[in-house]
Backbone as ProteinMPNN parsed JSONL, in Angstrom:
{"seq_chain_A": "MAPARFLDTSILLYSISRAPDEARKRERAIALLDEGDCGLCVQVLQEFYVQATRQSRPDALSHDIAAGLMRAWLRFPVQDTTVEVMKAALDIKAACGFSYWDSAIMAAAQALGCAELCSEDLSHGQRIGGVRIVNPFR", "coords_chain_A": {"N_chain_A": [[-101.449, 3.925, -39.458], [-99.666, 2.22, -42.008], [-99.859, -1.091, -42.778], [-96.894, -3.214, -42.596], [-96.582, -5.253, -44.52], [-98.155, -6.719, -47.126], [-100.366, -9.384, -48.297], [-100.247, -11.763, -50.764], [-102.882, -13.86, -52.883], [-101.636, -16.251, -52.568], [-100.659, -16.989, -50.314], [-102.398, -17.256, -48.275], [-104.056, -18.917, -49.226], [-101.995, -21.321, -48.742], [-101.976, -21.137, -46.145], [-104.109, -22.776, -45.586], [-104.006, -25.105, -46.491], [-103.812, -28.494, -46.646], [-102.005, -30.492, -47.458], [-99.159, -32.781, -47.636], [-96.795, -32.013, -48.884], [-96.782, -29.481, -48.482], [-96.336, -28.252, -46.306], [-94.426, -27.203, -44.783], [-94.692, -24.045, -46.193], [-97.413, -24.075, -45.186], [-97.111, -23.574, -42.253], [-95.558, -21.536, -42.568], [-96.862, -19.613, -43.793], [-99.105, -19.031, -41.56], [-97.759, -17.842, -40.065], [-97.073, -15.495, -40.71], [-99.605, -14.373, -41.038], [-100.188, -14.559, -38.165], [-98.358, -12.531, -37.124], [-99.364, -10.558, -37.859], [-99.324, -7.91, -38.743], [-100.064, -6.7, -41.476], [-101.568, -6.04, -45.004], [-104.386, -6.421, -46.848], [-106.241, -7.106, -50.148], [-109.741, -6.316, -51.475], [-109.484, -7.973, -54.023], [-107.64, -9.985, -53.388], [-108.918, -11.588, -51.566], [-111.406, -12.41, -52.787], [-110.056, -14.136, -54.755], [-109.012, -15.986, -53.15], [-111.486, -17.117, -51.981], [-112.717, -18.247, -54.217], [-110.649, -20.273, -55.356], [-110.336, -21.433, -53.18], [-112.589, -22.969, -52.731], [-113.227, -24.469, -54.958], [-114.307, -27.07, -56.667], [-112.385, -28.954, -57.888], [-110.802, -29.008, -56.346], [-108.304, -30.846, -53.947], [-108.87, -30.475, -50.986], [-111.108, -28.957, -50.604], [-112.833, -26.077, -49.288], [-115.855, -25.53, -47.93], [-118.474, -23.4, -48.352], [-119.412, -21.801, -45.846], [-117.073, -21.979, -44.036], [-114.675, -20.932, -45.694], [-115.923, -18.454, -46.203], [-116.381, -17.562, -43.43], [-113.625, -17.382, -42.845], [-112.804, -15.375, -44.487], [-114.192, -13.585, -43.706], [-112.903, -13.582, -41.131], [-110.128, -12.08, -41.557], [-110.347, -9.697, -42.44], [-109.614, -8.195, -40.016], [-107.391, -6.941, -40.475], [-106.426, -4.403, -42.312], [-107.822, -3.734, -45.381], [-107.516, -3.244, -49.03], [-109.986, -1.677, -51.179], [-111.241, -2.258, -54.338], [-110.301, 0.355, -56.433], [-110.958, 3.219, -58.76], [-108.63, 4.574, -59.096], [-106.877, 2.778, -58.023], [-106.944, 0.633, -60.292], [-106.339, 2.434, -62.34], [-103.268, 2.601, -61.467], [-102.511, -0.007, -61.459], [-102.598, -0.383, -64.096], [-101.05, 0.994, -65.284], [-98.252, -0.337, -63.98], [-98.766, -2.634, -64.983], [-98.165, -1.883, -67.541], [-95.548, -0.993, -67.444], [-94.296, -2.981, -66.262], [-94.517, -5.572, -67.183], [-96.054, -7.584, -65.987], [-98.7, -9.672, -65.327], [-102.387, -8.238, -65.561], [-103.731, -8.702, -63.3], [-101.897, -9.534, -61.277], [-100.269, -7.206, -61.215], [-102.646, -5.672, -60.296], [-102.823, -6.399, -57.509], [-99.938, -5.355, -56.903], [-100.679, -2.925, -57.1], [-102.62, -2.344, -55.105], [-101.003, -2.7, -52.676], [-99.591, -0.719, -52.907], [-100.882, 0.926, -52.723], [-102.061, 1.112, -50.286], [-99.739, 1.796, -48.632], [-97.918, 0.022, -47.894], [-94.679, -1.894, -47.373], [-93.678, -4.023, -48.117], [-94.609, -6.617, -50.573], [-95.54, -9.998, -50.067], [-95.254, -12.632, -52.045], [-94.857, -15.493, -53.731], [-95.029, -15.742, -56.3], [-93.912, -13.7, -57.906], [-91.1, -11.664, -58.657], [-88.49, -12.088, -56.752], [-87.279, -9.722, -54.366], [-87.567, -7.53, -55.844], [-88.083, -3.956, -56.785], [-91.289, -2.094, -56.821], [-92.068, 0.875, -57.084], [-91.57, 1.449, -54.554], [-92.881, -0.66, -53.199], [-91.579, -3.574, -51.921], [-91.125, -6.903, -53.448], [-91.281, -9.674, -51.91], [-90.365, -13.2, -51.434], [-91.734, -15.237, -49.195], [-91.03, -18.041, -48.589], [-88.449, -18.625, -49.205]], "CA_chain_A": [[-100.237, 3.408, -39.649], [-99.963, 1.266, -42.772], [-99.272, -2.614, -42.613], [-95.746, -3.491, -43.161], [-96.613, -6.389, -45.61], [-99.106, -7.031, -48.364], [-100.267, -10.572, -48.369], [-100.626, -12.345, -51.693], [-103.385, -15.115, -52.851], [-101.068, -17.942, -52.291], [-100.308, -16.893, -48.877], [-103.979, -17.147, -47.847], [-104.315, -20.576, -49.699], [-101.117, -22.067, -48.309], [-102.297, -21.138, -44.521], [-105.542, -23.63, -45.387], [-103.481, -26.405, -47.205], [-103.548, -29.846, -46.027], [-101.159, -31.049, -48.854], [-98.011, -32.926, -46.83], [-95.809, -31.997, -49.662], [-96.594, -27.781, -48.565], [-96.532, -28.184, -44.473], [-93.767, -25.641, -44.488], [-95.449, -23.057, -46.752], [-98.284, -23.796, -44.967], [-96.842, -23.186, -41.18], [-95.057, -20.052, -42.917], [-98.1, -18.669, -44.168], [-99.602, -19.372, -40.607], [-96.909, -17.262, -39.299], [-97.607, -14.179, -41.282], [-100.828, -13.933, -40.645], [-100.288, -14.342, -36.751], [-97.524, -11.683, -36.646], [-100.577, -9.298, -37.886], [-99.064, -6.472, -39.656], [-100.298, -7.649, -42.916], [-102.739, -5.938, -45.433], [-105.04, -7.611, -48.122], [-107.298, -6.153, -50.888], [-110.515, -7.264, -52.324], [-109.027, -8.952, -55.041], [-106.938, -11.065, -52.873], [-110.207, -12.102, -50.962], [-112.307, -12.885, -54.065], [-109.447, -15.046, -55.839], [-108.78, -16.907, -51.836], [-112.618, -17.593, -52.306], [-112.866, -19.444, -55.849], [-109.83, -21.04, -55.284], [-110.622, -22.69, -51.354], [-113.664, -23.617, -52.723], [-113.289, -25.051, -56.02], [-114.665, -28.547, -56.532], [-111.254, -29.989, -58.041], [-109.735, -28.895, -54.908], [-108.617, -32.001, -53.203], [-109.262, -30.13, -49.617], [-111.86, -27.791, -50.88], [-113.402, -25.754, -48.22], [-117.368, -25.308, -47.86], [-118.492, -21.703, -48.505], [-119.329, -21.211, -44.709], [-115.866, -22.059, -43.768], [-114.182, -20.164, -46.407], [-116.414, -17.089, -45.654], [-116.1, -17.527, -42.124], [-112.06, -16.993, -43.055], [-112.532, -13.86, -45.442], [-114.614, -12.596, -42.304], [-111.441, -13.134, -39.714], [-109.01, -11.58, -41.985], [-110.85, -8.448, -42.33], [-108.699, -7.552, -39.211], [-106.57, -6.522, -41.305], [-106.557, -3.478, -43.386], [-108.192, -4.036, -46.84], [-107.644, -1.832, -50.19], [-110.973, -1.601, -52.182], [-110.376, -1.868, -55.769], [-111.052, 1.507, -56.789], [-110.553, 3.562, -59.829], [-107.393, 4.658, -58.791], [-105.789, 1.25, -57.912], [-107.103, 0.04, -61.411], [-105.308, 3.069, -63.276], [-102.113, 2.447, -61.146], [-102.665, -1.694, -62.064], [-102.35, -0.395, -65.553], [-99.519, 1.599, -65.319], [-97.724, -1.281, -63.311], [-98.671, -3.604, -66.036], [-97.157, -1.262, -69.218], [-94.077, -0.278, -67.296], [-93.285, -3.982, -65.548], [-95.114, -6.725, -68.111], [-96.766, -8.571, -65.006], [-100.187, -9.948, -65.448], [-103.194, -7.39, -64.946], [-103.967, -9.256, -61.737], [-100.489, -8.997, -60.219], [-100.225, -5.328, -61.283], [-103.767, -4.804, -59.339], [-102.172, -6.409, -56.238], [-99.174, -4.188, -56.7], [-101.177, -1.266, -56.624], [-103.424, -2.112, -54.022], [-100.066, -2.777, -51.935], [-98.906, 0.849, -52.603], [-102.544, 2.032, -52.122], [-102.528, 0.96, -48.413], [-98.643, 2.076, -47.999], [-97.119, -1.322, -47.551], [-93.121, -1.533, -47.583], [-93.491, -5.413, -48.648], [-95.666, -7.225, -51.15], [-95.375, -11.236, -49.983], [-95.702, -13.088, -52.83], [-93.94, -16.324, -54.381], [-95.339, -15.445, -57.732], [-93.418, -12.432, -58.37], [-89.525, -11.639, -58.434], [-88.356, -11.694, -55.103], [-86.465, -8.244, -54.39], [-87.715, -6.726, -57.271], [-88.947, -2.864, -55.975], [-91.962, -1.414, -57.866], [-93.122, 2.128, -56.841], [-91.7, 1.598, -53.192], [-92.959, -2.022, -52.614], [-90.157, -4.566, -52.417], [-91.234, -8.237, -53.616], [-90.871, -10.786, -50.892], [-90.883, -14.565, -51.233], [-91.709, -15.606, -47.662], [-90.598, -19.159, -49.058], [-86.998, -18.743, -49.752]], "C_chain_A": [[-100.672, 2.211, -40.778], [-98.948, 0.057, -42.172], [-97.797, -2.626, -43.401], [-95.701, -4.459, -44.491], [-97.97, -6.587, -45.972], [-98.936, -8.468, -48.731], [-101.117, -11.137, -49.91], [-101.493, -13.469, -51.938], [-102.777, -16.136, -52.263], [-100.878, -17.893, -50.893], [-101.742, -17.548, -47.972], [-104.331, -18.656, -48.012], [-103.301, -21.575, -49.021], [-101.528, -22.3, -46.663], [-103.867, -22.477, -44.562], [-104.89, -24.779, -45.873], [-103.297, -27.466, -46.108], [-102.794, -31.083, -46.315], [-99.918, -31.281, -47.866], [-96.634, -32.265, -47.646], [-95.714, -29.97, -48.798], [-96.725, -27.453, -46.973], [-95.369, -27.066, -44.052], [-94.004, -24.474, -44.943], [-96.593, -22.84, -45.833], [-98.384, -23.311, -43.256], [-96.056, -21.79, -41.493], [-96.057, -18.807, -43.096], [-99.142, -18.322, -42.48], [-99.227, -18.053, -39.89], [-97.091, -15.771, -39.202], [-98.754, -13.839, -40.606], [-101.288, -13.868, -39.128], [-99.4, -13.467, -36.066], [-98.764, -10.374, -36.809], [-100.617, -8.215, -38.486], [-98.935, -6.735, -40.883], [-101.739, -6.783, -43.721], [-103.146, -6.738, -46.585], [-105.519, -6.383, -48.88], [-108.577, -6.885, -51.253], [-110.543, -8.28, -53.22], [-108.877, -10.243, -54.798], [-108.07, -11.962, -52.353], [-110.819, -12.848, -51.517], [-111.464, -14.117, -54.305], [-109.103, -16.112, -54.396], [-110.26, -17.97, -51.964], [-112.906, -18.664, -53.164], [-112.242, -20.462, -55.35], [-109.788, -22.092, -54.027], [-111.429, -23.2, -51.923], [-114.218, -24.542, -53.96], [-113.247, -26.285, -55.75], [-113.545, -29.518, -56.703], [-110.481, -29.754, -56.876], [-109.46, -29.986, -54.082], [-109.346, -31.779, -51.629], [-109.943, -28.577, -49.655], [-112.514, -27.34, -49.458], [-115.055, -25.407, -48.476], [-117.408, -23.478, -47.817], [-118.542, -21.191, -47.274], [-117.713, -21.215, -44.087], [-115.012, -21.001, -44.252], [-114.598, -18.596, -46.189], [-116.291, -16.664, -44.269], [-114.357, -16.932, -42.085], [-111.797, -15.506, -43.302], [-113.06, -13.034, -44.229], [-113.332, -12.447, -41.239], [-110.735, -12.069, -40.351], [-109.358, -10.258, -42.073], [-110.384, -7.658, -41.088], [-107.851, -6.61, -39.159], [-106.906, -5.703, -42.325], [-106.7, -4.017, -44.842], [-108.52, -2.993, -47.675], [-108.938, -2.511, -50.856], [-110.314, -1.493, -53.461], [-111.15, -0.534, -56.162], [-110.64, 1.969, -58.082], [-108.875, 3.899, -60.345], [-106.144, 3.475, -58.767], [-106.087, 0.636, -59.453], [-106.259, 1.139, -62.19], [-103.948, 2.772, -62.914], [-101.864, 0.715, -61.572], [-102.256, -1.247, -63.535], [-101.266, -0.256, -65.691], [-98.245, 0.729, -65.014], [-97.487, -2.044, -64.607], [-97.744, -3.612, -67.174], [-95.73, -0.996, -68.493], [-93.429, -2.057, -66.952], [-93.32, -5.438, -66.465], [-95.702, -7.613, -67.102], [-98.383, -8.603, -65.743], [-100.975, -8.524, -65.319], [-103.058, -7.416, -63.277], [-102.964, -9.131, -61.096], [-100.483, -7.4, -60.106], [-101.443, -4.488, -60.205], [-102.978, -5.301, -57.862], [-100.865, -5.482, -56.009], [-99.586, -2.965, -56.053], [-101.683, -1.243, -55.895], [-102.313, -2.098, -52.752], [-99.855, -1.369, -52.096], [-100.104, 1.498, -52.12], [-102.125, 2.026, -50.427], [-100.894, 0.737, -47.767], [-97.966, 1.179, -47.194], [-95.599, -1.478, -48.154], [-93.075, -2.867, -48.436], [-94.932, -6.23, -49.575], [-95.138, -8.989, -50.472], [-95.932, -11.906, -50.938], [-94.424, -14.318, -53.471], [-93.886, -16.178, -55.715], [-94.272, -14.33, -58.279], [-91.812, -12.475, -58.052], [-89.331, -10.976, -57.135], [-86.801, -10.719, -55.023], [-86.579, -7.206, -55.167], [-88.856, -5.353, -56.486], [-89.897, -2.285, -57.188], [-92.528, -0.332, -56.806], [-93.081, 2.076, -55.052], [-92.043, 0.528, -52.312], [-92.265, -3.23, -52.687], [-91.193, -6.469, -52.39], [-90.611, -9.168, -52.643], [-91.452, -12.329, -51.133], [-90.691, -14.974, -50.06], [-91.129, -16.887, -47.536], [-89.483, -19.629, -48.952], [-86.162, -19.141, -48.614]], "O_chain_A": [[-101.634, 1.457, -40.639], [-97.906, 0.079, -41.517], [-97.597, -2.168, -44.526], [-94.831, -4.351, -45.355], [-98.865, -6.616, -45.127], [-97.924, -8.922, -49.264], [-102.317, -10.96, -50.119], [-101.105, -14.419, -51.258], [-103.363, -16.881, -51.477], [-100.971, -18.967, -50.299], [-101.663, -18.334, -47.027], [-104.775, -19.408, -47.145], [-103.759, -22.679, -48.728], [-101.423, -23.371, -46.066], [-104.442, -22.874, -43.549], [-105.528, -25.751, -45.467], [-102.78, -27.331, -44.999], [-102.817, -32.197, -45.792], [-99.511, -30.296, -47.249], [-95.579, -32.062, -47.046], [-94.636, -29.392, -48.656], [-97.218, -26.399, -46.569], [-95.481, -26.246, -43.14], [-93.587, -23.575, -44.213], [-96.908, -21.678, -45.571], [-99.418, -22.78, -42.85], [-95.981, -20.972, -40.576], [-96.06, -17.629, -42.738], [-99.841, -17.309, -42.446], [-100.016, -17.324, -39.288], [-97.212, -15.035, -38.223], [-98.793, -13.05, -39.661], [-102.344, -13.355, -38.758], [-99.384, -13.39, -34.838], [-98.952, -9.47, -35.994], [-101.627, -7.573, -38.776], [-97.854, -6.988, -41.415], [-102.836, -6.839, -43.166], [-102.437, -7.55, -47.18], [-105.387, -5.193, -48.597], [-108.489, -8.109, -51.343], [-111.33, -9.225, -53.275], [-109.375, -11.242, -55.316], [-108.098, -13.119, -52.771], [-110.98, -13.981, -51.064], [-112.026, -15.193, -54.098], [-108.91, -17.266, -54.779], [-110.227, -19.199, -52.027], [-113.278, -19.791, -52.839], [-112.829, -21.455, -54.922], [-109.322, -23.231, -53.985], [-111.227, -24.407, -51.795], [-115.281, -25.161, -53.988], [-112.5, -26.785, -54.91], [-113.468, -30.577, -56.08], [-109.502, -30.442, -56.588], [-110.4, -30.245, -53.331], [-110.135, -32.579, -51.126], [-109.61, -27.525, -49.109], [-112.696, -28.182, -48.58], [-115.249, -24.901, -49.581], [-116.611, -22.645, -47.385], [-117.889, -20.158, -47.133], [-117.33, -20.125, -43.66], [-114.579, -20.173, -43.451], [-113.78, -17.689, -46.035], [-116.11, -15.482, -43.979], [-114.015, -16.082, -41.263], [-111.044, -14.707, -42.745], [-112.506, -12.016, -43.815], [-112.933, -11.416, -40.699], [-110.688, -11.025, -39.7], [-108.449, -9.521, -41.69], [-110.716, -6.474, -41.045], [-107.558, -5.767, -38.312], [-107.623, -6.125, -43.232], [-105.803, -4.652, -45.397], [-109.344, -2.102, -47.471], [-108.967, -3.724, -51.058], [-109.261, -0.915, -53.732], [-112.375, -0.415, -56.188], [-109.915, 1.178, -58.685], [-108.219, 3.647, -61.356], [-105.024, 3.375, -59.269], [-105.099, -0.009, -59.802], [-105.313, 0.621, -62.783], [-103.207, 2.63, -63.887], [-100.763, 0.441, -62.05], [-101.446, -1.994, -64.086], [-100.459, -1.079, -66.123], [-97.225, 0.958, -65.665], [-96.414, -2.131, -65.204], [-96.996, -4.458, -67.664], [-94.783, -0.779, -69.25], [-92.299, -2.375, -67.323], [-92.393, -6.248, -66.474], [-95.862, -8.722, -67.611], [-98.964, -7.779, -66.449], [-100.262, -7.584, -64.97], [-102.589, -6.662, -62.424], [-103.125, -8.458, -60.078], [-100.653, -6.653, -59.142], [-101.383, -3.409, -59.615], [-102.558, -4.39, -57.149], [-100.773, -4.887, -54.935], [-99.21, -2.287, -55.097], [-101.663, -0.126, -55.378], [-102.699, -1.479, -51.76], [-100.026, -0.785, -51.026], [-100.224, 2.404, -51.295], [-101.965, 2.975, -49.661], [-100.618, -0.041, -46.854], [-97.51, 1.409, -46.074], [-95.378, -1.195, -49.332], [-92.421, -2.813, -49.477], [-96.07, -6.312, -49.115], [-93.907, -9.001, -50.495], [-97.163, -11.931, -50.905], [-93.248, -13.986, -53.621], [-92.856, -16.429, -56.342], [-93.977, -14.495, -59.463], [-91.359, -13.287, -57.246], [-89.723, -9.929, -56.619], [-85.677, -10.962, -55.463], [-85.884, -6.19, -55.202], [-89.923, -5.531, -55.899], [-89.441, -2.043, -58.305], [-93.282, -0.618, -55.877], [-94.003, 2.438, -54.321], [-91.768, 0.492, -51.112], [-92.46, -3.924, -53.685], [-91.745, -6.97, -51.41], [-89.395, -9.358, -52.665], [-92.64, -12.644, -51.057], [-89.527, -15.136, -49.694], [-90.636, -17.101, -46.429], [-89.274, -20.808, -48.666], [-84.952, -19.308, -48.766]]}, "name": "protein", "num_of_chains": 1, "seq": "MAPARFLDTSILLYSISRAPDEARKRERAIALLDEGDCGLCVQVLQEFYVQATRQSRPDALSHDIAAGLMRAWLRFPVQDTTVEVMKAALDIKAACGFSYWDSAIMAAAQALGCAELCSEDLSHGQRIGGVRIVNPFR"}
C-alpha cells in the first residue's frame, strides 16, 4: 500500500532543529514522522545529510548522528532515483516551472503513489499528477 504523504527535506530538517523560533515547526515535523504513513526518496535523504551536517549550521549534526537518523528513516518506503523518475521530473519542470530538484521530489512522490507532498517550499493546494502539495505548517 502506498504511503499517504511524501516528506520534503525541510520536514526532516525541522525535526532536528534546535532553533527556538522553529519550535512549532519542529513539533509538527516530529508529529508527521511519528504518524508513520510517510514516504521519502533518496534525494531527500541526501539533501538532509548535506544540510544537517553543514559546518555553518549552528546545530550541525555529526556524521554518525545524521547517518543514524537516515538509517532510522529507512523504515518508510524510499523511492530510488531512477531513469523514469528523472524523465518525469523533466516533464514536471517543463510543465510547472519548478526547479529540477523540486520536480524530482514531486516525481518521486508520484512514483511512490503518495496522495500528498508535504513541503513549505511549493504552492499549498496545487495538484500535480494526482499529488496535492500541502504545507503542514500553515
